[in-house]
C-alpha positions, 0 to 999 in steps of 0.5 A: 196968445200970440205973444205966449206961444212965441215966448214958449218957442224961444224958451223951447218948452214944449206944449202939454200935448207934444209932452204927452205924445213923448212919453210911452202910451204905459206913462200916458195911461197909467193905471192909478196906484192903489195909494191913489185909488185909497186917497180918492176913495177917502175923499169924500164923495158926493156922487151928484157933483162928481156928474155934475162936473164931469158933464161940465165938460165940454162936447169937444174933449171926447170927439177924437184921439187927435184933438189938441186940448192945449191949443184948443184952451190957448184959443178960448183965452182972451186977447187982455189975459187976467191972472186971477181969471186964468187960475180959475179957470185952471182950477176949474179945469183940475177939478174936472181932471180929478173928477174923471180920474176919480171915475175911472178909477172906481170902474177899473176896481169894480170889473177886477174880479172878473178879469183875475177869474178870466186868466184863471180859465185862460190857464187851464186851457193851456195845460190841456193843449199841451196833453193832446199834443203828445197824444197825437205825436204818439199816434202818427209814429205808430200810423207810420211804422203800420204803413212801411210794414204793409199797405206801401208795399201791396198796394203800390203794385195795383196802383202802377198797373192802373197809372200804366193803363191810363197813360196808355188810354191818354197817349192814343187820346193825345194823338188823336187830338194833336191830329184834330189840332193840325187838321186847323191849318189844312181847313185854312189851305182848303178854304184859300183853295176854294174846296168848300166841300172838302173843307166842310167834309173834313170839318165835320168828320173832326167835329165828330172825332171831337165829341169823343173826347169832349170830356178833356178841357182842350177838346172843349176848346177844339170843338168851340174852335171847330164850330167858329170854323164852321161858321167861318166857312159858311160866312165864306160860302155865303161871300162865294155863293154872292160871288156868283151874281155878277159873273157865273162859273160853272165849277166855282158854283157846283162847289158852292151848291155841294158845299150847301148839301153837305151842310143840308142848307141847300134852301136856305142857300136859295133864299140867300142867293135871291137877296145876293141877287137884289143886293147885286143889283143894287149895288151895281147900278149904285156904282155905275151911276156914282161913278159918273156922277163923282167923274162929272163932278170933277172933286172928291166930294163924297156927300154923293155915297150917301146919297139916295139911288134916286137922288144920286141920278138925277145929278148925271149931266146930258153927256154922260147920260147915254154912256151911263145908261149903256154901262148900267144895262151892260151891269145888269145884263151880267146879273140877269145872265148869271140867273139865268146861267143859275137856272139852266145848272139847275135844270142840268142838274135835275135831268141828270139827278132824273136819268141816273137813280141812285144805285143803292137804292136809297130809302124813300124818306131821302128820296122825297126830301131830295124832291121837295128840295129840288121842287122848291129850288125850282120855284124859287127860281121860276118866282125870282125871274119876275121879281129880278126883272121887277127890281131892273125895271125900278132901277131904270125907271128911276134913272130914266125918270131923274133927267129931263130928255126934253132938250137932247139932240133927236140922236141921242135920244134915239139912243136911249130908246134904242137901249131900252128896247134891247133892255125890254127884248131882255126883259121879254127873253129873261121872264116872258115880261111886257116891262110896263114900268119901262114902257110907262116911263119911257113912253112918258119920257117920249111923249115929253120930248117928242112934243118940245122936239115937234114943236121945235121942228115945227118952228124951224120947217116955218123958217126954212119955207120963209127963207127958202129961194125954191132953188133945185137941191141937186140930187142924184137920178137914183136918189131915193129915201132909203139912201139916207141914214134917217131910213136904214132902219127900214132896210131891218124890217123892225118890229118895234118891240125888236131891237137892231141887235136882233134883226140879223137873227131875225132875218137870216134864219126863221128860228131866233137864238136868245140873246142869253145863248148868243153870247157876249153882251147885246149892249156892247153894240154901238150905234152906226157911227157917223162915217157909216152913215155918211150919205152920197145923194148930191150930185155935182151941179145937178148931172151926173157929170160935167161931160153930160152937162154939156151934152145936155146943153149941146143938144138943148142948144143946137136946133130944139126951139127951131120950127120945122120947115127952117130946119128943113130948108137950112138943111136943103140950102147946105147940101142940096139934099135931104141928110142922112142924119136929117132928123124926123118928126119922131125924133123931133117930138121925142126931143120936145119932149126932152126939151124941158128935161135938162138932165136927161136921167129925170133926177128927182126935183126937190129943195133943200127944205124938202130933204129935211122934211123928208129926213124929218119923217124918217127921224119921226118913224125910226121913234116909232119903230122903237116906241110903239105906245106912242105912234099914233101921235108921231103919225100925227105930227108927221101928218102936221109937217106934211100939212104945213109944207103943203100949205105954205106950197099953195100959200107961196104960189097958188092963192092969188090966181084970180088977181082981178079980184084982189081978195087974196092974201098978202103974199101975193101981192107984189103979183098984182103990180105985172105988166100982164094981166090975168083973162077976166075971170068969167073965163076963169070961172066957166073954163074950169081952169086952175079951179081949187078942187072941193076936196083940196079945198077942204084939205087947205081949210082944215089945216088952216083951222087946226094948225095955223095960227092966224092971229097976230103974235101978240094977240090972245097972250095971256100972263103965262104966255100962249093959250095950250091950242095957240101953243100947238100952232103955227103961223102962217108962212110968208114967202122970202123977198128974195123970190120974185113972182111978177117978172115976166122974162121968167115967166113969172116965177116959173122955175120956183113954182115947178121947184116947189110944186113939183118937191111937193109932188115928190114928197107925197110920192115918197109918204105914198111909198112909206104908207105900208110901213106906217100902217104897220106901225099904226094901233089898229083903232086909229088906223082909220086917221092915216087912210083919211090922211092919205086919201083927202090930203097926200093924194091932193097934192097933184092937183095944186098943179093946176091952179099954182101954173094956171097963174103963169099961163093966164099972164105968159100970153096977152089975150087982151090984145088978140081981143083987140085985134079980133074987134078990128076984123071984117067978119061980113065980107062978100068972099071967101079968103085964103088968106088967115088974119094977123091976130092968128100970127101974133097968138102964134108969135106969142106962143112961140115967145112963151116955148122960147121962155120955157126953155130958158127955164128949163135951164135952171130947173128940169120941166117934167112932161106933166109940168109942160103937159099942164102949162101948155093946156092952161095956155091952149085952153085960155087961148081957145076961150080967148077966141071964142070970146072975140068970135062972140064980140062979133056984132055983123057975120056972113057965111064968108066971114064964118068960114074965115072962122074957121080958116084962123082957127085951123092955121092956129091948130096947125102951127100950134101942133109944130110947137107942141105934142100935147094931144089932143088939143085942149079945147078944139071942139069947143072952138069948133062947135061955136063956130059951126054953131053960126049954120044952125037952124031956130030949132037946132039952136034951141036945142044947142042952147039946152045941151051946151052949158059950158058957154057963157051967156054972152056967147051963146046970146050973140049966135042968137042975135048975130047969126039967126037975127036975120032968119028969125023974128023978134019972138022967136029971138025972144024966146031964145034969149029967155032959155039962155036965161033960164040956164043962167038963172041957178048960176046966179 
């Protein structure tokens, strides 16, 4: 096949199909001639055979005009060509072609009569059309002649007149339209000038004019444009209305309201205004918090902008918390101030409209509508007050609860409370709200913060107490807690719900000025700076000046510890006479009162720890004054501070007041090794010296049970730490090893005991001073707790002096030595003696030595008169009871011996009165009564035993055995001894 095609190509022959394409359409599809048709008809016809030949033609020949039959037949040739088969196949194709041609010729002949008939009809139609054209031409020629002669001349004049009238009206309309089109520029200018009422008035007039010419297409577009402009004005008016939410301007708001009045949308404007205020609150707080969060993040991360406000608040850092809160309240204040001024504007408008009635006498319908509109606006604004404040509270609440403030510094937390307090005051003035949402959220944070804060402060107090050396903290003589900046708030007479910004006005004038009328932002006032809070309470080395310190020591070192006789002799030897400036007895007594008072100005005795406790109380009270709901919790914690301080002083210096029994706690174990032991326990019990009162003992037991954790730190510890009840307790403090209480040279730590005890008394005095302030802050239902705290705890502070100073008095004098010396005295003498016994001189020497050491201690710390009186009282009582005990040890005694006892005691009293100004001498009657009992008869002795139960059984028995032994019989003696035993039995 390929060989045949290549051969045809070399010979330049065309395929039959290409040859057919080169022929003209006439040549390609010619109609058979008559001769051919005749030949075809003459050929024998077998219709069935002819149809079979046509049916044998392949379908592909009838498919499309683009069918290439030559290509098709060539492709059908087999690879091996056979000439005979090819010729047979060619004859078959010729027969098929002949059958088709014959069929076509038959069809042509069959339709030829119809073709001839139709051709004749076409020829007839063409002739008729030519005739009609001639008729129309003649008719047009005749009409043209008529028009020229009659219509144009007469009707032309009428048409021109009408056209003139139309053009005149059109010119007028065009001028109006031109004016309307120019108003667009003027409207834009008025909008830029924010003249919204003028713009709306002009636009409405233009719309009214445009409705007259609405039949013009340009006016239709202009009217649509004016409507769009009016809508644009409303949009800009809405934007202008939203601006008043942050910065209210009277003239601006007046224009906006007048514009809405022209539009007839006053109520709609009020609805929109409240929506804008709500949106303004949200946008304002979000932008403020977002600014601080992004500033602290320090990067350009935009993820914060997609956060919710509540989540955003959790990303505020501790350092930026207070500045952000302040700015937040400042921004919210501006919004509320704008709302308040909006209400004022409407109130003033209502007053003006009520005062100036319409002179033209407006219709009743219009008047009623205006009244309804004003009523709606008023109610809407009043209802919006609580709604706006509620939104403000919720936003601030989310901010407050978004950060854990338990680890804030105290001053920072106070600032937070103060800011919220100011905000609550703003809310109270804004809508009369009690701000329950804010109170609940700040109370939750405050309770959480205060629990952690108080627990930490108690631990710090324990650390301070355990490291306290009980040295005097030098303060000025005029020291007052009001000088500490923690108590500055008390000078403002501040109520719990009133912020500092309001205090000045509340004090200076009886009528308070509203925050919304004062001008300025109440949150602009900053907390007093630290520089302004610097305190000047410490003195130089405990003295007001160096000169005063020098004078004090000069006065003290002169002759304060020299007996009166020696002073007088010294003067006589030098001058031969009493000098003019001799020291009188009253002067000596006056000086004795100040012997133990180095600072003549009586500066308070307190330690650094005491000062810290006082400051802490001030901080607690400051928190109470700002946040009333947690006042009871705070006062309870204040009481715990005092309880723990009192318990520590007692534990350190007052628990081991009976060393012989050795039952006390370990911290006083050091005292048991002292060189000098205390008097026997029975003196302690019988005398009542140093005994803790039942009220004080109850208080100490209560403190130990409720506040002191007596268990070791490792015990009772579960997997989650100590139980809640132990978590609220504090371990018992231990005395610092730097404090030595066993040295006789320091009077067994007298200086430290004085500082500790008197600092506690001073602390109690400050609590008494603060009682009225605490009572004012305390809820009424909880006031019994405060009264009980003062009556059972604060008032017992001074009672600790007895057990603490008794330890010093019991060891400062060697009472055992005196008993031994008295045991060596012979009392059954026969002569009345004029010379007292040696033990009296020894005892007086002990008292002089005590006085000297007391003076040495006073160089370190001022010893108040009350303290020196307690010390002297203890020592004298113990000495007098030692005398009675010594007299009770006598085996034999005569009347002369009894007189010697009286002589010894009188000598002791005479010399003792020169050493102390304590009057009367304690237990003087106790000794004198016992000595005089030696002279009693049997009957008197029995009555004496019943009336004088202050004496011990041994002492009373000695009176019976020694004094009456030689005067009464054995039966009478047994009777008296039985009476003594009956008295002593209930004690056992």
